[in-house]
N, C-alpha and C positions, 0 to 999 in steps of 0.2 A: 249628763254629757259623757260621751265615750271619748277616750283619748287613745290614739294609736300612733305608731311610728309610720313614716312614709312607706317603708318596706311592708309593714303589716297592711297598710291601706291598699297598696298595690295588690298584694296577695289575696286580700279578702274584700275587694271593692264591691263585688256583687252583693255580698252579705251586708256590708255597711250601707249600701244604697237602699236595701230593703229596710234596714232599721231607720234610716232617715225618712223613708216613705211613711213609717209608722210614727214619726214625730220626734225622733231623737236627733241630737246634734252630735257631730263627730269632729273632734279637734285632731288635726294631723301635725305631728312633730317631725322635724328633721334635725338630727344631731341634738335632740333634747329641747329644741326651741319650737314654739308654736309657729307654724307657717301658713296654715289654712284651716278652714272649717267647711264641713258639708252641713248644710242646714235645710230643713224642709222648705220647699217652694210653695208659696201660697196658691199657685195655680193648681196644685195637686190636692189641696185640702179645702174643706169648707171653712167658712169663717168661725164656726163653732169649734171645729177641730183645732184651728190655729189658736183660739183663745185658750182651749184646754192645754195645748202644748206649752204655751208661753206664760200661762197664769202663775206658775210657781217659779219662773225664771229669776235667778238672782245673779247679778254680775259677780264674777270672780275678780281677783286682783288684776289679772291681765286685762280683762274687759274694762275695769274701772280706770286703769292707767291709760288705756287707749281712748276712752271717753273723755278723760280729763285733758289729754293732749289735743284731741279734736276741738273741744270747747275752748281751750287756750288759743289755738290757731284761729278759730272763728272770731274770737274777741279781738285778737291782734289785727286781723283783716278788716273788721268793722272799724276799729280805731284808725287804721291807715286810710280807709275810704273816707271817713269823716274828715280827717285832716286834709286829704287831697281836695275834697269838695269845698273846704273852708277857704282855700287859697284862690 
């Protein structure tokens, strides 16, 4: 994964887009905090290329924290829905 500042991203967008087209992911920081990612679009890649790109992907701490937060929210919503249906 490539990490760039928002300013760097603006100044080198064309080059970053080319790297994403080759399967790389770009994390964009603003004031030192992750704000966005450029990721390959599956419409531009064959399924074999997508498997190759993501085969070795491992979540970093930010990814894991986000995944944990999403999972906790889904669990809460499921519990709230079950409680609402029980009444």
